[in-house]
TORZAVEX-227574 format. One line per field, with one value per residue: residue in three letters; residue number from 1; x negated, z, y of N, C-alpha, C in turn. Coordinates in Angstrom, 3 decimals, decimal comma, padded with zeros to 6 digits. Each point is the difference from the previous one (the first is absolute). Layout:
REM TORZAVEX-227574
residuo: ala ...
num: NUM ...
neast: X ...
nup: Z ...
nnorth: Y ...
caeast: X ...
caup: Z ...
canorth: Y ...
ceast: X ...
cup: Z ...
cnorth: Y ...
END
This chain:
REM TORZAVEX-227574
residuo: met arg thr pro ser val lys ala lys pro ala lys ser thr thr thr arg ser ala lys gln pro asp asp leu lys glu leu ile ala ala thr thr lys leu trp arg lys ser his leu thr tyr asp gln ala arg tyr val ser lys glu val arg lys arg leu asp ile ala arg val arg thr arg lys arg val val asp arg leu ser arg asp glu glu gly arg leu ile lys gln ala tyr lys asp lys ser val his gly leu leu ile lys thr leu phe gln ser gly ala arg val ser glu phe val ser leu arg val gln asp phe tyr leu asp glu gln met leu leu ile glu lys gly lys gly asp lys ser arg tyr val pro ile leu ser glu leu ala gln glu leu arg thr his leu gly ala arg arg thr gly tyr leu phe glu thr asn arg asp ala ala tyr ser pro arg arg val gln gln ile val lys ala val ala glu arg ala lys ile thr lys arg val tyr pro his leu leu arg his thr val ala thr thr leu leu glu arg gly met pro ile asp gln ile gln lys phe leu gly his ser lys leu glu thr thr gln ile tyr ala glu ser thr thr glu met ile lys asp ser tyr gln arg ala leu thr lys
num: 1 2 3 4 5 6 7 8 9 10 11 12 13 14 15 16 17 18 19 20 21 22 23 24 25 26 27 28 29 30 31 32 33 34 35 36 37 38 39 40 41 42 43 44 45 46 47 48 49 50 51 52 53 54 55 56 57 58 59 60 61 62 63 64 65 66 67 68 69 70 71 72 73 74 75 76 77 78 79 80 81 82 83 84 85 86 87 88 89 90 91 92 93 94 95 96 97 98 99 100 101 102 103 104 105 106 107 108 109 110 111 112 113 114 115 116 117 118 119 120 121 122 123 124 125 126 127 128 129 130 131 132 133 134 135 136 137 138 139 140 141 142 143 144 145 146 147 148 149 150 151 152 153 154 155 156 157 158 159 160 161 162 163 164 165 166 167 168 169 170 171 172 173 174 175 176 177 178 179 180 181 182 183 184 185 186 187 188 189 190 191 192 193 194 195 196 197 198 199 200 201 202 203 204 205 206 207 208 209 210 211 212 213 214 215 216 217 218 219 220 221 222 223 224 225 226 227 228 229 230 231 232 233 234 235 236 237 238 239 240 241 242 243 244 245
neast: -036,308 -000,934 -000,695 000,217 -001,109 -000,526 -000,497 -000,937 000,191 -000,901 -000,792 000,243 -000,852 -000,771 -000,489 -001,149 000,501 -000,492 -001,097 000,472 -001,011 -000,688 -000,920 000,552 -000,069 -001,086 000,254 000,232 -001,068 -000,648 000,557 -000,262 -001,198 -000,087 000,505 -000,773 -001,005 000,396 000,088 -001,132 -000,607 000,749 -000,700 001,104 000,283 -001,255 000,067 001,161 -000,452 -001,122 000,750 000,843 -001,057 -000,647 001,171 000,173 -001,273 000,672 -000,493 -000,426 000,181 -001,309 000,283 -000,407 -000,961 000,526 -000,709 -000,986 -000,141 -001,228 -000,482 -000,677 -000,244 000,651 -000,163 000,328 000,988 000,237 -000,091 000,711 000,777 000,195 000,049 000,794 000,508 -000,021 000,258 000,448 001,007 000,169 -000,281 -000,212 -000,492 -000,772 -000,126 -000,240 -000,726 -000,599 -000,056 -000,358 -000,733 -000,090 -001,169 000,262 -000,758 000,671 001,044 -000,315 -000,593 001,135 000,253 000,200 -001,066 000,254 000,108 -000,923 001,185 -001,017 000,355 000,296 -001,219 -000,481 000,283 -000,605 000,892 -000,993 -000,818 001,289 000,696 -000,168 -001,223 000,585 000,178 -000,576 000,612 -001,002 000,761 -000,834 -000,445 000,263 -000,056 000,655 000,828 -000,100 000,169 000,937 000,428 -000,195 000,645 000,799 000,051 -001,097 000,182 000,028 -000,883 000,339 -000,250 001,171 -000,181 -001,303 -000,598 -001,096 000,645 000,803 000,361 001,085 000,629 -000,364 001,150 -000,859 -000,729 001,111 000,349 -001,250 000,091 001,238 -000,361 -001,147 000,640 000,958 -000,987 -000,649 001,226 -000,432 000,385 000,801 001,028 000,361 -000,988 000,810 -000,449 000,619 -000,655 -000,933 000,216 000,044 -001,083 -000,533 000,361 -000,344 -001,126 -000,109 000,343 -000,811 -000,726 000,845 -001,083 000,831 000,634 000,859 -000,315 000,129 001,058 000,272 -000,139 000,585 000,831 001,032 000,095 000,149 001,172 000,370 -001,046 000,468 001,138 -001,039 -000,393 001,206 -000,142 -001,234 000,494 001,044 -000,896 -000,687 001,158 000,353 -001,226 000,001 001,237 -000,335 -001,108 000,742 000,941 -001,104 -000,389
nup: 130,420 000,027 -000,236 -001,117 000,371 -000,490 -000,739 000,406 -001,174 -000,339 000,494 -001,134 -000,258 000,539 000,521 -000,483 -001,049 000,682 -000,508 -000,860 000,363 -001,157 000,900 000,692 -001,227 000,002 001,286 000,163 -000,742 000,657 001,133 -000,348 -000,436 001,071 000,726 -000,629 000,079 001,236 000,045 -000,659 000,700 -000,752 -000,922 -000,712 000,200 -000,279 -000,995 -000,339 000,204 -000,616 -000,924 000,015 -000,008 -000,857 -000,664 000,203 -000,360 -000,784 -001,040 000,239 -001,271 000,020 000,224 -001,249 000,237 -000,839 -000,788 000,306 -001,296 000,445 -000,143 -001,074 000,588 -000,675 001,103 000,781 -000,833 -000,128 001,310 000,065 -001,031 000,473 001,219 -000,509 -000,713 001,180 000,238 -001,155 000,208 -000,224 001,245 -000,580 -001,107 000,774 000,881 -000,997 -000,583 001,132 000,200 -001,194 000,096 001,271 -000,440 000,332 001,072 000,312 -000,437 000,688 000,933 -000,373 -000,085 -001,259 -000,738 -000,358 001,306 -000,541 -000,186 -000,721 -001,180 000,651 000,468 -000,033 001,152 -000,332 000,957 -000,286 000,967 -000,268 001,021 000,384 -000,426 000,315 -001,302 -000,095 -000,795 000,284 -000,059 -000,726 000,610 -000,982 000,990 000,738 -001,017 -000,196 001,288 -000,058 -001,109 000,572 001,063 -000,860 -000,703 -000,337 001,310 -000,389 000,914 000,852 001,212 000,223 001,244 -000,190 000,794 000,644 000,411 -000,583 001,248 000,262 000,330 001,235 000,381 000,726 -001,099 -000,688 000,975 -000,039 -001,336 000,018 000,954 -000,616 -001,159 000,596 000,589 -001,164 -000,378 001,185 -000,536 000,969 -000,816 000,311 -000,862 -000,751 -000,846 000,878 000,745 -000,929 000,077 001,330 -000,101 -000,986 000,676 001,141 -000,563 -000,633 001,155 000,673 -001,045 000,445 000,165 -000,800 001,079 -000,954 -000,545 001,194 000,131 -001,274 000,244 001,163 -000,822 000,562 000,570 001,131 -000,350 000,901 -000,591 -001,166 000,510 000,579 -001,259 -000,327 000,915 -000,461 -001,226 000,473 000,610 -001,144 -000,638 000,951 -000,016 -001,332 000,070 000,985 -000,665 -001,108 000,756 000,457 -001,165
nnorth: 075,248 -000,934 001,048 -000,669 -000,565 001,061 -000,959 000,759 000,574 -000,866 000,929 000,665 -000,923 000,935 -001,104 000,357 -000,614 -000,995 000,528 -000,856 -000,766 -000,024 -000,356 001,013 000,454 -000,737 -000,239 001,314 000,272 -000,957 000,439 001,268 -000,384 -000,771 001,015 000,907 -000,863 -000,272 001,329 -000,253 000,963 000,816 000,655 000,255 -001,285 -000,306 000,879 -000,506 -001,228 000,330 000,588 -001,052 -000,804 000,803 000,012 -001,311 -000,023 000,860 -000,645 001,217 000,291 -000,189 001,266 000,011 000,862 000,827 -000,776 000,807 000,025 -000,160 001,198 000,371 001,151 000,922 000,727 -001,017 -000,248 001,323 000,119 -001,119 000,269 001,227 -000,510 -000,933 001,018 000,581 -001,274 000,491 -000,797 -001,286 000,296 001,161 -000,515 -000,724 000,982 000,841 -000,951 -000,283 001,309 000,438 -001,097 000,406 -000,416 -001,244 000,097 -001,109 000,706 001,077 -000,739 -000,576 001,309 -000,424 000,175 -001,244 000,273 000,775 000,630 000,507 -000,492 -001,106 000,345 -001,229 -000,600 -001,119 -000,191 -000,829 000,340 000,205 000,483 -001,261 000,357 001,156 000,182 001,198 000,840 000,824 001,083 000,719 001,082 000,861 000,877 -000,877 -000,192 001,302 000,183 -000,940 000,605 001,189 -000,452 -000,587 001,121 -000,658 -000,059 -001,261 -000,344 -000,929 000,414 000,525 -000,422 000,262 -000,860 000,440 -001,089 000,864 000,115 -000,708 001,111 -000,200 -000,541 -000,701 -000,074 -000,237 -000,819 -000,425 -000,020 -000,472 -000,826 -000,254 -000,032 -000,692 -000,639 -000,035 -000,381 -000,453 -001,151 000,398 -000,199 -001,233 000,007 -000,707 -000,931 -000,783 000,895 -000,146 -001,295 000,093 000,746 -000,704 -001,089 000,585 000,418 -001,163 -000,547 000,792 -000,334 -000,931 -000,741 -000,664 -000,434 -000,378 001,187 000,587 -000,778 000,248 001,297 -000,259 -000,647 000,651 -001,182 000,698 000,503 -000,931 -000,561 000,409 -000,463 -000,561 000,241 -000,432 -000,960 -000,184 000,109 -000,652 -000,741 -000,034 -000,157 -000,843 -000,562 000,020 -000,449 -000,802 -000,353 -000,057 -000,546 -000,580 000,445
caeast: -000,635 -001,390 -000,328 -001,081 -001,272 -000,361 -001,440 -000,494 -000,751 -001,416 -000,338 -000,736 -001,425 -000,571 -001,423 -000,384 -000,296 -001,439 -000,453 -000,495 -001,110 000,310 -000,030 001,209 001,158 -000,080 001,029 001,284 000,052 000,210 001,388 000,876 -000,161 000,715 001,432 000,414 -000,100 001,143 001,207 -000,136 000,316 -000,595 -000,742 000,952 000,584 -001,035 -000,069 001,214 -000,143 -001,007 000,606 001,002 -000,700 -000,580 001,093 000,514 -001,046 -000,264 -001,376 000,056 -001,147 -000,905 -000,025 -001,338 -000,027 -000,397 -001,403 -000,285 -001,301 -000,908 -000,478 -000,794 000,691 -000,544 -001,285 -000,959 -000,256 -000,892 -001,311 -000,652 -000,505 -001,002 -001,214 -000,555 -000,704 -001,181 -001,078 -000,727 -000,093 001,224 000,998 001,116 000,871 000,495 001,093 001,120 000,647 000,672 001,181 001,005 000,528 000,816 -000,374 -000,558 -001,451 -000,375 000,289 -000,857 -001,370 000,034 000,237 -001,104 -000,005 001,056 001,303 000,211 000,509 -000,166 001,054 001,279 -000,179 000,522 -000,868 000,658 -000,381 000,285 -000,079 000,868 000,488 000,865 -000,477 000,832 -000,675 000,820 -000,669 000,266 -000,434 -000,930 000,057 -000,916 -001,284 -000,697 -000,364 -001,187 -001,120 -000,380 -000,691 -001,352 -000,669 -000,353 -000,923 000,041 000,184 001,244 000,216 -000,265 001,050 000,235 -000,975 -000,993 -001,100 -001,249 -000,426 000,949 000,985 001,201 000,017 000,836 000,997 -000,622 -000,847 000,892 000,483 -001,079 -000,151 001,140 -000,129 -001,128 000,371 001,013 -000,701 -000,713 001,020 000,568 001,372 -000,063 000,734 -000,687 000,244 -000,359 000,548 001,454 000,621 000,116 001,156 001,167 000,102 000,487 001,371 000,895 -000,010 000,821 001,395 000,390 000,064 001,120 -000,124 000,962 -000,642 -000,213 -001,221 -001,101 -000,141 -000,785 -001,318 -000,758 -000,063 000,777 000,946 001,324 000,266 000,027 -001,353 -000,212 000,971 -000,604 -000,496 001,149 000,191 -001,086 000,228 000,997 -000,683 -000,872 000,850 000,437 -001,120 -000,271 001,126 -000,156 -001,173 000,305 000,945 -000,450 -001,215
caup: -000,919 -000,247 -001,379 -000,480 -000,291 -001,419 -000,184 -000,895 -001,154 000,100 -000,847 -001,213 000,196 -000,846 -000,184 -001,370 -000,191 -000,063 -001,329 -000,023 -000,902 -001,038 000,513 000,803 -000,882 -000,873 000,382 -000,415 -001,462 -000,348 000,341 -000,933 -001,301 000,068 000,019 -001,296 -000,990 000,238 -000,460 -001,453 -000,272 -001,153 000,387 000,443 001,273 001,026 000,279 000,735 001,361 000,686 000,258 001,062 001,254 000,460 000,458 001,284 001,014 000,062 -000,440 -001,045 -000,910 000,268 -001,109 -000,336 -000,717 -001,402 -000,204 -000,806 -000,630 000,097 -001,305 -000,002 -000,454 -001,279 000,298 000,300 -001,264 -000,798 000,658 -000,143 -001,364 -000,229 000,694 -000,706 -001,189 000,453 000,240 -001,259 -000,308 -000,613 001,046 -000,256 -000,989 000,602 000,931 -000,763 -000,717 001,021 000,439 -001,039 -000,492 001,039 000,074 001,218 -000,161 -000,583 -001,439 -000,563 -000,226 -001,055 -001,301 -000,935 -001,056 -000,974 000,602 -000,183 -001,332 -000,127 -000,795 000,703 001,345 000,866 000,566 000,164 001,227 -000,287 001,213 001,003 001,060 -000,550 -001,360 -000,975 -000,706 -000,266 -000,544 000,739 -000,753 000,610 -000,647 -001,129 000,515 000,580 -001,105 -000,646 000,924 -000,031 -001,276 000,161 000,984 -000,613 -001,114 -001,015 000,642 -000,424 000,827 001,421 000,832 -000,221 000,890 000,364 000,857 -000,755 -000,418 -001,045 000,591 000,484 001,398 000,892 000,685 001,184 -000,410 -000,352 001,275 000,592 -000,780 000,288 001,388 000,098 -000,685 000,834 001,145 -000,482 -000,342 001,283 000,184 001,320 000,065 -000,585 -001,445 -000,534 -001,360 -000,082 000,302 -001,285 -000,654 000,669 -000,332 -001,367 -000,079 000,624 -000,855 -001,177 000,427 000,321 -001,225 -000,836 -000,709 000,543 000,897 -000,672 -000,792 000,961 000,340 -001,077 000,017 001,118 -000,094 001,072 -000,514 000,523 000,128 001,426 000,405 -000,468 000,662 001,171 -000,361 000,078 001,417 000,409 -000,586 000,827 001,194 -000,343 -000,272 001,310 000,641 -000,735 000,287 001,350 000,027 -000,742 000,721 001,353 -000,077
canorth: -000,946 000,386 000,361 -000,880 000,694 000,062 -000,044 001,065 -000,475 000,391 001,151 -000,339 000,247 001,053 -000,274 -000,340 -001,418 -000,248 -000,410 -001,369 -000,235 -000,998 -001,374 -000,215 -000,086 -001,173 -000,968 000,571 -000,082 -001,413 -000,352 000,715 -000,652 -001,276 000,288 000,544 -001,072 -000,880 000,702 000,215 001,403 000,675 001,214 001,034 -000,425 000,173 001,439 000,364 -000,526 000,824 001,304 -000,132 -000,291 001,264 000,853 -000,495 000,188 001,443 000,244 001,028 000,051 001,108 000,955 000,464 001,273 -000,077 000,323 001,178 -000,191 001,135 000,466 001,220 001,202 000,480 000,623 -001,072 -000,708 000,844 000,059 -001,303 -000,174 001,040 -000,407 -001,162 000,489 000,736 -000,953 -000,166 -001,425 -000,496 -000,117 000,905 -000,628 -001,243 000,309 000,558 -001,102 -000,812 000,740 000,225 -001,279 -000,625 -001,416 -000,581 -000,020 -001,291 000,112 001,037 -000,474 -001,024 000,628 -000,122 001,023 -000,295 000,301 001,439 000,319 001,446 000,632 -000,137 000,554 -001,050 -001,020 -001,291 -000,688 -001,408 -000,822 000,591 -000,874 -001,040 -000,295 000,699 001,086 001,186 001,180 001,232 001,171 000,947 001,299 000,189 000,468 -001,143 -000,890 000,557 -000,181 -001,408 -000,234 000,542 -000,863 -001,277 000,203 -001,054 -001,306 -000,662 -001,186 000,189 000,583 001,431 000,629 -001,004 000,410 000,142 -001,342 -000,405 -000,914 000,668 000,432 -000,800 000,833 000,585 001,127 001,110 000,530 000,784 001,223 000,871 000,473 000,930 001,242 000,655 000,590 001,186 000,992 000,460 -000,495 -000,621 -001,261 -001,148 -000,062 -001,311 -000,095 -000,176 001,288 000,687 -000,628 000,568 001,425 000,210 -000,511 000,974 001,195 -000,288 -000,015 001,376 000,804 -000,418 -001,272 -000,972 -000,946 -001,287 000,153 -000,031 -001,422 -000,631 000,635 -000,551 -001,453 -000,635 -000,987 000,329 001,428 000,323 000,384 001,373 000,868 000,619 001,323 000,901 000,280 000,879 001,307 000,651 000,473 001,111 001,150 000,489 000,679 001,234 000,902 000,529 000,879 001,221 000,856 000,320 000,867
ceast: -001,400 -000,220 -001,142 -001,253 -000,312 -001,511 -000,434 -000,790 -001,444 -000,302 -000,837 -001,460 -000,494 -001,480 -000,272 -000,319 -001,502 -000,364 -000,597 -001,106 000,375 000,030 001,256 001,222 000,015 001,103 001,380 000,178 000,291 001,444 000,980 -000,049 000,800 001,508 000,489 -000,057 001,196 001,284 -000,022 000,381 -000,657 -000,739 000,942 000,629 -001,007 -000,146 001,189 -000,097 -000,987 000,581 000,981 -000,653 -000,617 001,074 000,483 -001,019 -000,388 -001,475 000,047 -001,256 -000,847 -000,046 -001,431 000,095 -000,379 -001,464 -000,119 -001,405 -000,828 -000,494 -000,943 000,886 -000,614 -001,375 -001,065 -000,374 -000,992 -001,405 -000,771 -000,626 -001,077 -001,328 -000,675 -000,774 -001,259 -001,200 -000,852 -000,294 001,311 001,146 001,208 001,001 000,606 001,204 001,196 000,761 000,769 001,298 001,072 000,588 000,922 -000,351 -000,394 -001,511 -000,471 000,249 -001,007 -001,394 -000,062 000,237 -001,249 000,137 001,147 001,404 000,354 000,394 000,027 001,165 001,350 -000,023 000,618 -001,148 000,821 -000,533 000,410 000,033 000,791 000,437 000,979 -000,355 000,880 -000,784 000,953 -000,878 000,346 -000,513 -001,032 000,090 -001,059 -001,389 -000,817 -000,449 -001,266 -001,236 -000,490 -000,737 -001,445 -000,827 -000,482 -001,012 000,166 000,254 001,363 000,307 -000,283 001,191 000,120 -000,940 -000,946 -001,042 -001,263 -000,589 000,951 001,011 001,216 -000,213 000,824 001,055 -000,583 -000,835 000,850 000,575 -001,047 -000,180 001,106 -000,117 -001,097 000,324 001,008 -000,640 -000,748 000,971 000,709 001,473 -000,001 000,739 -000,806 000,395 -000,560 000,686 001,517 000,744 000,169 001,202 001,309 000,235 000,560 001,435 000,994 000,086 000,880 001,488 000,501 000,198 000,955 -000,139 000,975 -000,694 -000,225 -001,236 -001,235 -000,266 -000,873 -001,426 -000,883 -000,144 000,695 000,988 001,424 000,155 -000,016 -001,373 -000,285 000,870 -000,592 -000,522 001,120 000,269 -001,064 000,206 001,017 -000,640 -000,860 000,791 000,451 -001,119 -000,297 001,062 -000,166 -001,177 000,314 000,876 -000,425 -001,281 000,320
cup: -000,324 -001,466 -000,474 -000,331 -001,489 -000,119 -000,991 -001,146 000,120 -000,963 -001,177 000,170 -000,961 -000,235 -001,437 -000,100 -000,119 -001,383 000,072 -001,040 -001,020 000,514 000,802 -000,880 -000,852 000,306 -000,440 -001,513 -000,440 000,262 -000,964 -001,377 -000,044 -000,072 -001,356 -001,084 000,114 -000,538 -001,503 -000,390 -001,296 000,512 000,551 001,341 001,143 000,372 000,841 001,460 000,798 000,388 001,170 001,357 000,560 000,568 001,386 001,128 000,165 -000,296 -001,180 -000,851 000,323 -001,219 -000,223 -000,769 -001,462 -000,125 -000,878 -000,538 000,134 -001,398 000,201 -000,406 -001,328 000,210 000,249 -001,257 -000,853 000,575 -000,160 -001,382 -000,323 000,643 -000,716 -001,239 000,373 000,174 -001,237 -000,282 -000,644 001,019 -000,205 -000,954 000,563 000,902 -000,733 -000,734 000,963 000,431 -001,081 -000,544 001,016 000,224 001,420 -000,206 -000,614 -001,505 -000,671 -000,325 -001,105 -001,389 -000,872 -001,095 -000,976 000,558 -000,111 -001,447 -000,147 -000,717 000,713 001,387 001,047 000,579 000,139 001,266 -000,156 001,244 001,116 001,036 -000,594 -001,417 -001,075 -000,613 -000,195 -000,621 000,880 -000,818 000,770 -000,770 -001,094 000,465 000,573 -001,094 -000,699 000,888 -000,010 -001,293 000,093 000,940 -000,647 -001,126 -001,045 000,608 -000,351 000,825 001,460 000,735 -000,250 000,866 000,501 000,929 -000,856 -000,405 -001,054 000,498 000,455 001,439 000,809 000,622 001,224 -000,355 -000,373 001,265 000,655 -000,721 000,333 001,405 000,127 -000,646 000,833 001,197 -000,421 -000,378 001,245 000,145 001,271 000,081 -000,634 -001,472 -000,529 -001,355 -000,063 000,342 -001,282 -000,779 000,615 -000,468 -001,404 -000,141 000,565 -000,834 -001,232 000,350 000,268 -001,261 -001,035 -000,765 000,621 000,778 -000,660 -000,897 000,894 000,432 -001,032 -000,022 001,087 -000,066 001,146 -000,614 000,449 000,165 001,470 000,492 -000,374 000,773 001,212 -000,311 000,029 001,446 000,490 -000,522 000,808 001,256 -000,306 -000,318 001,313 000,686 -000,678 000,283 001,371 000,101 -000,667 000,796 001,415 -000,010 000,517
cnorth: 000,497 000,303 -000,878 000,800 -000,088 000,020 001,065 -000,611 000,434 001,134 -000,460 000,374 001,056 -000,215 -000,424 -001,482 -000,193 -000,508 -001,394 -000,123 -001,078 -001,437 -000,325 -000,236 -001,266 -001,012 000,477 -000,086 -001,434 -000,410 000,648 -000,647 -001,306 000,217 000,483 -001,080 -000,947 000,614 000,277 001,431 000,469 001,230 001,056 -000,367 000,177 001,466 000,447 -000,460 000,863 001,362 -000,071 -000,283 001,282 000,913 -000,422 000,164 001,465 000,301 000,961 -000,050 001,222 000,901 000,476 001,305 -000,231 000,378 001,244 -000,150 001,265 000,361 001,175 001,166 000,432 000,622 -001,061 -000,772 000,775 000,059 -001,299 -000,146 001,037 -000,375 -001,169 000,435 000,788 -000,919 -000,265 -001,471 -000,409 -000,046 000,920 -000,624 -001,282 000,279 000,578 -001,100 -000,899 000,671 000,052 -001,303 -000,665 -001,464 -000,401 -000,118 -001,311 -000,011 000,927 -000,520 -001,047 000,591 -000,096 001,057 -000,222 000,227 001,483 000,281 001,525 000,649 -000,027 000,634 -000,937 -000,827 -001,272 -000,657 -001,457 -000,866 000,664 -001,007 -001,008 -000,369 000,621 001,159 001,176 001,089 001,197 001,180 000,808 001,303 000,108 000,418 -001,149 -000,967 000,491 -000,154 -001,441 -000,332 000,482 -000,879 -001,301 000,163 -001,085 -001,376 -000,587 -001,247 000,341 000,604 001,497 000,828 -001,090 000,596 000,154 -001,342 -000,578 -001,027 000,803 000,474 -001,000 000,912 000,695 001,216 001,210 000,629 000,886 001,330 000,993 000,586 001,051 001,341 000,791 000,689 001,262 001,121 000,529 -000,361 -000,835 -001,328 -001,122 -000,126 -001,310 -000,149 -000,109 001,291 000,817 -000,532 000,517 001,438 000,220 -000,482 001,008 001,275 -000,203 000,031 001,415 000,840 -000,587 -001,290 -000,999 -001,095 -001,362 000,056 -000,001 -001,439 -000,710 000,544 -000,620 -001,515 -000,701 -000,990 000,311 001,507 000,431 000,448 001,445 000,980 000,706 001,396 001,032 000,386 000,969 001,406 000,787 000,574 001,223 001,254 000,627 000,778 001,331 001,062 000,645 000,941 001,344 000,966 000,369 000,835 001,384
END
């Protein structure tokens, strides 16, 4: 008796799926929209369908690495501020205030004299992201320096140009970059890096992350959580450096 022939199963393709351009997907999106609308899917049902389709097509989610926030080291931070004060201008106090307040540069340039509270050692950031206001603490030493800087002035911006106008964010970026270059800091230094640095330092020294969230003006705790991830990386690097010397 003849043995029936068995058709071999086609080998599973190992070729990478070709990437489709947005224009190629428009027809597919339109067809999917029509089908889902006809089925009256809820949000959760649509998510479930998408998940099951990916599973059946063996489409794996692309894993992304956790972001690690860059920062200045303690030495770089000290060199930056020290160099800024060497310039014998207001730039030293400007950079120190920007750093210690943790303000976004757009918030910082909008600070006015009346936003500085000497007795309370606070700054009021009124034009925060999302039009939200918040108070941020400053150190006593910085508060006294700001009082001396302002003198008898009671109006205007906390830091002003020689034309009695607010600094632009671009100008502050230029000042920070130029000072960093004179301080021989090789990494790219910009105002937001100072914000990253103070946030990570506060976390490392025990400030609760929910308080850091309020200090930075983050609307979601998840945004602040990235600093905790970065701190773990820095501890690992420091540990390895210490034991491999």
